[in-house]
VOLO-351878 format. One line per 10 residues: number of its first residue (from 1); for each residue x, y, z of C-alpha. Coordinates in Angstrom, 3 decimals, padded with zeros to 6 digits. Each point is the difference from the previous one (the first is absolute). Layout:
BEGIN
NUM) X/Y/Z ~ ... .
END
This chain:
BEGIN
1) 000.000/000.000/000.000 ~ 002.745/002.434/000.956 ~ 001.886/-000.750/-003.224 ~ -003.105/000.726/-002.108 ~ -000.538/003.276/001.845 ~ 003.648/000.951/-000.542 ~ -000.236/-000.830/-003.710 ~ -003.123/002.139/-000.408 ~ 001.644/002.911/001.821 ~ 003.107/-000.241/-002.181 .
11) -002.110/-000.035/-003.184 ~ -002.052/002.957/001.180 ~ 003.113/001.924/001.019 ~ 001.513/-000.632/-003.431 ~ -003.131/001.332/-001.661 ~ 000.119/003.112/002.204 ~ 003.573/000.655/-001.150 ~ -000.911/-000.470/-003.650 ~ -003.075/002.190/000.184 ~ 001.805/002.822/001.775 .
21) 002.461/000.662/-003.246 ~ -038.127/009.777/008.573 ~ -002.574/-000.927/-001.406 ~ 001.698/-003.233/-000.476 ~ -000.632/-002.048/003.134 ~ 001.936/-003.233/000.091 ~ -001.815/-003.093/001.245 ~ 001.329/-003.498/-000.633 ~ -001.734/-003.338/000.429 ~ 002.153/-002.186/002.238 .
31) 001.356/-003.261/-001.443 ~ -002.069/-003.127/000.643 ~ 003.040/-001.650/001.561 ~ 000.630/001.683/003.360 ~ 003.741/-000.643/-000.399 ~ 000.180/002.016/-003.234 ~ 000.828/003.695/000.342 ~ 000.137/001.417/-003.542 ~ -002.992/002.218/-000.695 ~ -000.684/001.536/-003.384 .
41) -002.618/001.984/-001.847 ~ 000.129/-002.145/-003.103 ~ 000.246/-003.754/-000.301 ~ 002.855/000.492/-002.470 ~ 001.979/001.822/002.679 ~ 001.176/002.628/-002.486 ~ 001.215/003.237/001.543 ~ -002.080/002.784/-001.478 ~ 001.193/003.050/-001.849 ~ -001.613/003.315/-000.734 .
51) 000.792/002.931/-002.279 ~ 001.123/003.330/001.421 ~ -002.328/002.823/-000.968 ~ 001.008/003.562/-000.755 ~ 000.447/002.162/003.119 ~ 000.069/-003.096/002.231 ~ 003.001/-000.854/002.161 ~ 000.880/-003.346/001.575 ~ -001.537/001.011/003.314 ~ -003.338/000.693/-001.700 .
61) 000.151/-003.438/-001.605 ~ 000.967/-001.614/003.301 ~ -003.008/001.494/001.732 ~ -002.325/-000.929/-002.845 ~ 001.051/-003.651/000.275 ~ 000.329/-000.071/003.797 ~ 003.781/-000.304/000.082 ~ 002.457/001.845/002.233 ~ 002.602/002.473/-001.208 ~ 003.065/-002.172/000.673 .
71) -001.786/-003.000/-001.486 ~ -000.757/001.528/-003.394 ~ 003.480/001.551/-000.222 ~ 001.659/-003.385/000.624 ~ -002.207/-001.611/-002.625 ~ 000.928/002.691/-002.543 ~ 003.637/000.970/000.676 ~ 000.529/001.478/-003.464 ~ -003.059/002.274/000.093 ~ 000.271/003.583/001.242 .
81) -002.321/000.202/002.995 ~ -000.991/003.595/-000.760 ~ 000.027/000.036/-003.800 ~ -000.744/-003.427/-001.456 ~ -000.321/000.159/-003.748 ~ -003.592/000.010/-001.198 ~ -000.725/-003.481/-001.301 ~ 002.746/-001.636/002.084 ~ -000.833/-003.473/001.270 ~ -000.183/-000.051/003.795 .
91) 000.323/-003.313/001.783 ~ -002.490/-000.621/002.780 ~ -000.334/-002.800/002.525 ~ -002.696/-002.673/-000.110 ~ 001.627/-002.814/001.988 ~ 001.136/-000.161/003.607 ~ 001.160/-002.550/002.534 ~ -001.909/000.237/003.244 ~ 002.101/000.795/003.070 ~ 000.808/-002.870/002.341 .
101) -002.592/000.956/002.612 ~ -003.459/-001.115/001.132 ~ -002.589/000.593/-002.730 ~ -002.234/001.884/002.369 ~ -000.724/003.664/000.524 ~ 002.681/002.445/-001.127 ~ 003.575/-000.887/-000.940 ~ 002.475/002.840/-000.649 ~ 003.304/-000.920/-001.652 ~ 002.254/003.012/000.490 .
111) 002.722/-000.606/-002.663 ~ -002.793/-000.554/-002.515 ~ -001.789/003.212/001.045 ~ -003.229/-001.945/-000.209 ~ -003.022/-000.922/002.063 ~ -001.997/-003.214/-000.398 ~ -003.520/-000.439/001.373 ~ -001.551/-003.455/000.262 ~ -003.770/000.431/000.387 ~ -002.158/-002.750/001.430 .
121) -001.590/-001.698/-003.048 ~ -003.749/-000.406/-000.299 ~ -001.553/-003.455/-000.033 ~ 000.108/-000.242/-003.790 ~ 002.925/002.318/-000.684 ~ 003.609/-001.001/-000.669 ~ 002.666/001.157/002.424 ~ 001.677/003.172/-001.238 ~ 002.580/002.609/000.885 ~ -000.110/003.757/-000.560 .
131) 003.317/001.816/-000.323 ~ 001.043/003.653/-000.086 ~ 003.293/001.951/000.036 ~ 001.002/001.796/003.190 ~ 002.538/002.464/001.343 ~ 001.988/-000.903/003.092 ~ 002.249/001.733/002.520 ~ 003.186/001.564/-001.231 ~ 003.346/-001.270/001.219 ~ 000.087/002.019/003.232 .
141) -003.698/-000.653/000.715 ~ -000.313/-003.748/-000.597 ~ -003.392/-001.646/-000.281 ~ -000.009/-002.698/002.706 ~ -000.220/-003.705/-000.786 ~ -002.167/-002.558/001.758 ~ -003.527/-001.179/000.684 ~ -002.696/002.479/000.971 ~ -003.605/000.857/-000.855 ~ -002.296/002.864/-000.935 .
151) -001.210/001.508/003.272 ~ -001.929/003.037/-001.303 ~ -001.284/001.604/-003.219 ~ -000.702/003.657/-000.681 ~ -001.496/001.929/-002.913 ~ 001.096/003.616/-000.482 ~ 002.627/-000.301/002.728 ~ 001.756/002.898/001.634 ~ 003.741/-000.357/000.538 ~ 001.796/000.718/003.238 .
161) 003.670/000.013/-001.008 ~ 002.380/-001.383/002.639 ~ 002.655/002.280/001.446 ~ 002.761/-001.692/-002.020 ~ -001.707/000.862/-003.291 ~ -000.888/003.523/001.167 ~ 003.648/000.555/000.892 ~ 001.127/-001.252/-003.421 ~ -002.424/002.297/-001.833 ~ 000.930/002.976/002.146 .
171) 003.672/-000.531/-000.832 ~ -000.940/000.221/-003.686 ~ -001.882/003.247/000.530 ~ -003.415/-001.607/-000.455 ~ -001.467/-000.277/003.506 ~ -003.055/-002.177/000.532 ~ -003.036/000.809/002.147 ~ -000.840/-002.170/002.991 ~ -002.891/-001.482/-001.983 ~ -000.361/-000.104/-003.799 .
181) -003.725/000.070/-000.841 ~ -001.628/-002.366/-002.446 ~ 000.132/001.203/-003.579 ~ 002.172/000.137/-003.123 ~ 003.089/001.171/001.912 ~ -000.138/-002.854/002.484 ~ 002.749/-002.556/-000.790 ~ -002.248/-002.823/001.255 ~ -002.498/000.624/-002.789 ~ -003.615/-001.106/000.396 .
191) 000.547/-003.380/001.680 ~ 002.232/-001.394/002.729 ~ 000.241/-003.437/001.632 ~ 001.924/-000.230/003.261 ~ 002.353/-002.909/000.621 ~ 000.495/-001.664/003.365 ~ 003.602/001.236/-000.122 ~ -000.214/003.390/001.760 ~ 000.380/002.990/-002.298 ~ -000.410/-001.774/-003.352 .
201) -002.816/000.241/-002.542 ~ -001.005/-001.201/-003.435 ~ -001.386/003.118/-001.625 ~ -000.658/001.963/-003.167 ~ 002.252/002.857/-001.083 ~ -000.040/003.477/-001.490 ~ 003.257/-000.838/-001.814 ~ -000.988/-002.995/-002.154 ~ 003.079/000.002/-002.222 ~ 002.106/-001.135/002.944 .
211) -001.849/-003.320/000.147 ~ 002.425/-002.850/-000.577 ~ 002.933/001.763/001.692 ~ 001.596/000.427/003.433 ~ -001.386/003.430/000.828 ~ -002.094/-000.236/003.178 ~ 000.799/000.279/003.706 ~ -000.769/-003.706/000.363 ~ -003.684/-000.093/-000.893 ~ -001.380/-001.810/-003.033 .
221) -001.324/002.287/-002.747 ~ -002.346/-001.046/-002.796 ~ -001.388/001.617/-003.132 ~ -003.243/001.809/000.959 ~ -002.032/-002.098/-002.440 ~ 001.470/-003.235/001.388 ~ -000.795/000.617/003.643 ~ -003.390/001.324/-001.084 ~ -000.885/-003.531/-001.153 ~ 001.974/-001.878/002.683 .
231) -001.216/001.929/003.036 ~ -003.593/-001.359/-000.040 ~ 001.280/-003.584/-000.294 ~ 002.181/000.126/003.112 ~ -001.483/-000.577/003.437 ~ 001.464/000.814/003.386 ~ 001.913/-003.077/001.116 ~ 001.273/-000.886/-003.485 ~ 003.428/-001.642/000.442 ~ 003.005/001.751/-001.550 .
241) 003.343/-001.633/-000.826 ~ 002.887/002.363/-000.852 ~ 002.866/-001.944/-001.576 ~ 003.383/000.653/-001.601 ~ 000.301/-002.407/-002.951 ~ 002.233/001.357/-002.761 ~ 000.244/-003.534/-001.414 ~ -003.068/-002.189/-000.472 ~ 000.089/-003.601/-001.238 ~ -003.139/-002.029/-000.683 .
251) -001.598/-002.651/-002.158 ~ -002.563/000.240/-002.768 ~ -000.912/-003.556/-000.899 ~ 003.208/-001.818/-000.926 ~ 001.969/003.229/-000.478 ~ 002.083/001.778/002.627 ~ 000.212/003.799/-000.224 ~ 002.121/002.681/001.606 ~ -000.845/003.692/000.353 ~ 002.702/002.430/001.136 .
261) -000.365/003.601/001.140 ~ 002.753/002.395/001.084 ~ 000.562/-000.426/003.756 ~ -000.867/002.950/002.206 ~ 002.947/002.346/000.469 ~ 000.464/-000.854/003.660 ~ -000.304/-003.731/-000.749 ~ 002.599/-000.215/-002.770 ~ 001.667/-003.376/-000.295 ~ 002.889/-001.411/-001.977 .
271) -001.384/-003.516/000.164 ~ -003.222/000.350/-001.980 ~ 000.960/-003.151/-001.902 ~ 000.310/-001.949/003.259 ~ -003.402/001.268/001.087 ~ -001.466/-001.094/-003.340 ~ 001.579/-003.458/000.183 ~ -001.253/-000.490/003.562 ~ -003.541/000.885/-001.069 ~ 000.242/-002.302/-003.028 .
281) 001.061/-002.894/002.238 ~ -002.854/000.701/002.400 ~ -002.521/000.097/-002.840 ~ 001.325/-003.280/-001.411 ~ -000.155/-002.062/003.208 ~ 003.597/000.698/000.974 ~ 001.490/-001.037/-003.348 ~ 001.793/002.455/-002.287 ~ -001.089/-000.900/-003.553 ~ 001.908/000.501/-003.250 .
291) -000.964/003.594/-000.713 ~ -000.116/002.194/-003.077 ~ 003.094/001.968/001.015 ~ -000.464/002.651/-002.669 ~ -003.557/000.745/001.127 ~ 001.073/000.078/003.642 ~ 002.812/002.406/-000.844 ~ -002.380/002.266/-001.929 ~ -002.357/000.154/002.971 ~ 002.766/000.779/002.490 .
301) 001.687/002.547/-002.267 ~ -002.984/001.902/-001.377 ~ -002.166/-000.085/003.147 ~ -003.043/001.132/-001.975 ~ -002.490/-001.782/002.224 ~ -001.187/-002.259/-002.827 ~ -000.649/-003.706/000.684 ~ 002.592/-002.012/-001.946 ~ -000.140/-003.772/-000.468 ~ 003.206/-001.681/001.192 .
311) -000.961/-003.683/000.145 ~ -002.636/-002.376/-001.323 ~ -000.730/-003.432/001.352 ~ -000.355/-002.830/-002.463 ~ -003.615/-001.094/-000.203 ~ -000.541/-003.511/001.282 ~ -002.014/-002.032/-002.461 ~ -001.481/-003.392/000.785 ~ -000.767/-002.649/-002.577 ~ -002.774/-002.499/000.582 .
321) 000.541/-003.517/-001.208 ~ -002.650/-002.635/-000.397 ~ 000.449/-003.700/000.655 .
END
């Protein structure tokens, strides 16, 4: 086992050396097999594309298709975020691997800048997941990890900024009042859901183009139109899992996929390959299979957040014989 792991790491390292010269709510039906974690809009699993319109920048397109800013920029590295050429093809995302977390309530994967909500299915409805982009705390105001729940909900909230934030704003010459009233200038927007972790909320925003980035003081921000549809679905007591999974590995039928996102700045690691190989072993019952090294290298190098197939099990066929 150790020799296979070493061989894979050497091959990947060699490849690294060579390569170095909305109105669009997203709801996926969960796979029939509870062990499968690849969800997609289309049965073909083809990542969608759209055409940039005149006077439309990448951030406009991201919001239209319910993507975050960092997400659409990573998917389109050669497109100017402010001045994409009219008619340019813009890659979108229509496939995702679910985070390794209970499929219940809300799951927030911070490196992915994304929220997943698993509603209770009706008696005749398939299980599904709703997903939206989010903003998280910037490097000096980390969003906390762990298990919590929604303990309160508020429409048209006022905001009482803590002393630490008031001090920061005052130092910038933009002092805050003791209470910011509800309205268009309130950074909480029209909806707020309080977490069991003191001081942290999931809320709307009056700065929507920061969604998908590390820009908050630790709270979770959503596009106004996203929380507008999510807020009525969430009840007090809904469980919330906040996880840090830059690398996700999961099955879809006989195929094993990996999805890699850039690690958070304060969680940078030089052993992303080791993390990936550990997750692959765990997903494959403790056995490291013969992988598609090129695909694995692409995922680890590009870190676009796209599910990439790295292994496929041979189908077992049985032949009946008659006597």
